[in-house]
N, C-alpha and C positions, 0 to 999 in steps of 0.2 A: 504494500500500500504506500501511497505517497504521503510523506510527512513534511510539514513546513520546516525548512532547515533552521538549525539553531543560530541565533544572532551572536556571532563571535564578539562583536563590540560589547555586548552585554556581559560577556564572560571574562573580559580582559582583567578586570580587577580581581575576580575570583582566582584566575591563574596567577596573577602577580602575588597575591597573598599566599597561595598554595606553595609557590616556589620559595617565598621568603620564609615560610614555616620550616621547610626542609633545609634551606641554605644556611640559616643562622649568620655567623660571621664569615662564612665562605666554605667552599668544598675543600676540606683539608687534604683529602687523598688526591684529588685531581691536581691541586696546586703543587703537591709534592712530587708527583710522578709523571704527569702528562705534559709534554712540551706544548707551549701556548700556540705554536704554529702548526701542530699536527692536524692533518686533514683525514677525515674518516667518512664512512658511509654506514648508516644504521638501517636495519630492516625490521619493521614491525610485521610479525607473522602470527597466524592463528595456530594454536597448539591442539585445538579440538574444534568440533563443530560449534559455531557461535553466530549470533546475530549481532552485527557490528553497530555500535552506538558510541558517540563521543570522539570520533576520529579527529574532527576539526579542532576540538578543544585540545586534544593531545598535540596536534601540530602547532597550535598557538603556544603551547608550553615550550617547545623547541625554539620557536621564533622569538619569544621574549628573551631567551638566553642568548640567541644569535640571530639578529634580524636578517643576516645575509644567507641563512640556511636555505637550501634548495630541497623542495619536497615533491616527490612524484607519487601521487596516490594511485593505488591499484584497485581499491575498493571504496565504497562510500557507505554512510550510515544506512541501515536497512538491509544491506547485503548479507546473505548467509555465507560465512566463510568456513571452509573445511580445513582439517589439519594440514599444515604445510603451506597454506595459501599465503602469499605475500599481501599485506594490507597497504603498506606504504614504504617508500625508500626515502631516507633523510640523509642529505649530504652537506657537509660543512666542517667547521672546526670541531675536533674531537672533544676538547675540554668542556665547552658549554653543552654539547650533546650528552655527555656522560652525566653532567650535573642535572640536566632536565629529565633524564631517563626515568627515574622512579616516579616522579610526579606525573609525567605523561602516562606511564603504564597504570598507575593507580586510578587515574580518571577513566581511561578507555576500558580497562578491565572491569571496573565497577559498573559503568553504564552499559557495557555490552552484556554483562551478566544479567542485569535487569531486563534488557530487551530480549535476551534469549529465554529467560524464564517466562516472560509475558507471552512470547509467541507459542511456547509449549501449552499454556493455558488456552490461548486463542484457538490453537489447532484442536485441542480436546473438546472445545465448545462447538466446533464444526459450524460456526456461523449462526447457531440457534439462540445464543444469548450473548450479551455484552460483557466483556471482561474489563473491570475498572480497578483503578488503584484507590488508595486512601490517603489520609494525612500522616501515615506512619513513615515519615521520611527523616533523614538526618537534618538537623538544623542548618539552615542556609543553603542546603543542597536540593531543596524541593523542586525548583524549576528544572534542574538538570535531570533529576531522577524521574520526574513526570514526563520529561521529553523522551527519556529512554523507554518508558512504558508505551508512549505513542509509536516510537520506532518499532517496537515489538508487536504492534497491531492492537494494543489495548486502548482504552479511553481513560481520561482523567476524571476522578471524582473531585471533590472540593479542593480548591487550591488553598483556601484559608477559612477562618471562622466567619468572615464577613460574607461568605457565599452560601446562601440557603439557610433554612431552619431545620435542624436535625435534633429531635428530642430523644435523648438517651436516658438510661435508667436513672441516673442522678438528677437530670433535669425534671423528669417525671415525678420522682420522689419528693423533691423540694417544692414542686408546683402543686402538689396535692392530688396526684393521680393523672392518668392518661387524658381523660376528658378535660380536666382543668388546664393541663399543660397545652393541649391543642387549642383551647379557647384563648389562652394568653398569647400563644404564637400567632393565631389568626388576627388578634387585635394589634399586634406589633407590625405585621406585614400581611394585610388582607390578600394581596395579589401573589404572594410568594408561596409556592407549594410547601406543605408541611410534611416532613418525613418523621416517622415514629419508629423507634426501635422496639421490637416485640420478640417474644420467645415462645408464645403459646397461641393457640387459636382463640382463647378467651381474650387475651390482650388485643388480638387482631380485630375481634368484633367490637371491642370498645373503641379502638382507634378509628375504625371505619365509621362507626356511628357518630364520632366526634368530628368527622370530616377530613381525616388524614388523606394526603394525596399519594404518599409512598409509604409502604411498610418495609422496614429493614429487619429481616428475620435473622436472629442470632442464635436460635435454638439448635439443638443437636438431633432432634427426632425427625427423621425423614417423613414419617407418617403425619406428624403434626404439621410439617411444611405442606404436605399434600392438602390437608384440610384448609390451611391458610390460603393456598392457591385457589381453592374452590370458592372460598369466601370473597376473595378479591376480584374475581372475574367481572370486568366491566365497571369496577368501582375504584380500584387503585392499582398502582404498579407495585410489584414485589421485587425487592433487592435482597439477595442473600449475602450474609457476611460471616466472617469467622475463619476458622482453620479449614479451608476448603482444599481437598486433595485434587490432583489431576483426574483421578478416577471418578470422583464425585461430581465433577463439572458436567460430564455427560449425563449423569442421572438428573441433575438439576435442569439441564436443557430439556430432557424428555418430559418433565412435568410442567413446563411452561414458565419457568422463572425468567424474568426480564433482564436482570443484571446480577452479576456476582462481583462483589468488591473484595479484593484480596490484599491485605496488608503485607503479606509475604513478598509481593512483587518488588517492593522497595526496601523492606527492612530485613529480608532474609535471603535475597538472591545471592548465590555463590558467584564470586568473581570469575569472569571468563578467562580462559587460558590463552593469553596473548603475550608474546615475548618480544624483546628488542635485542638484536644482535649487532654489535658494532665491529666493523672491520676497517683496517687502515687502507688508505689509497696511495 
C-alpha cells in the first residue's frame, strides 16, 4: 500500500538529539584508531525477512555526521526485504560513518520491526477487519512508531488524548457508572463519537442504551464477544483490544469485528534484523 513519506525536516532535531545522546564528548574509539581521511563504503542489509521502515531517517543520521556522504538506496520504506538483500550503500569518510552507525541501525531496526509485525497482523486479518495501533508508544517517538504501523499496512488509533472521547474503566468508575459517564461525555462534545470500554454483554447493553457510538471490548471470553457483536449490529461499531494473538485475529474477523487495536505493535515488536557492514575503499 502507498504511505505518505515521512517528512525528514520534521525528524532532523530528533536525529540530532539521538546522535548527541550517543556521542557525548566524542567517539573515543574512532578518534583513537580511524584516520580522519579514511574513505569507506557501508552496506545496510537485511538479515531476515522484514518490512522496511525508517530508511530515510537512518540516512539522515549519516548525513548529519557527514553532509558530503553519498547514498545509493536499493530499497524504500514499505518494501519487503529478504535475507541478504542490500537496502542501501553509504559512501564517505569512515570516521563519521562509524560514529553514526549504531544510531542509524537503532532507528531503522526498531521501525522496521514495527512495520513487519503490523503486516503479519494485517495478513492474518485477510482484509476483513482493520488492524490499528494504540497510544502504547515510547515517549516522543509516537509519530515515528505510528508511521511504521502505516508502512506495515495498519491504521493509527488516537495520536493523543485530545483526539476523541474514550471512556475506560477508571473514567466510568469516577463518573458514577456507564450511563452517567456517557451522558457527561455527550455534554462535553455532542458531535464527537463516544467510545466505551466494556468487558461483558451487560456492560454493552448499558453503553448502547446510553448512546455509545463505539464499544471497545477488552474481555477474554470469545462467546461473550459473540453476544456483544449481536447486540451491536446496526447500533454501534465494535473494536476489540487486549493481548490479541495472530491466530485470534482470524477468529475475530469471522464474527464481524470492525477493528482490532493492538498495543503490541508499538510496545513489543522485536527489532528487525538489519546490519551495517563497513569496508575500506
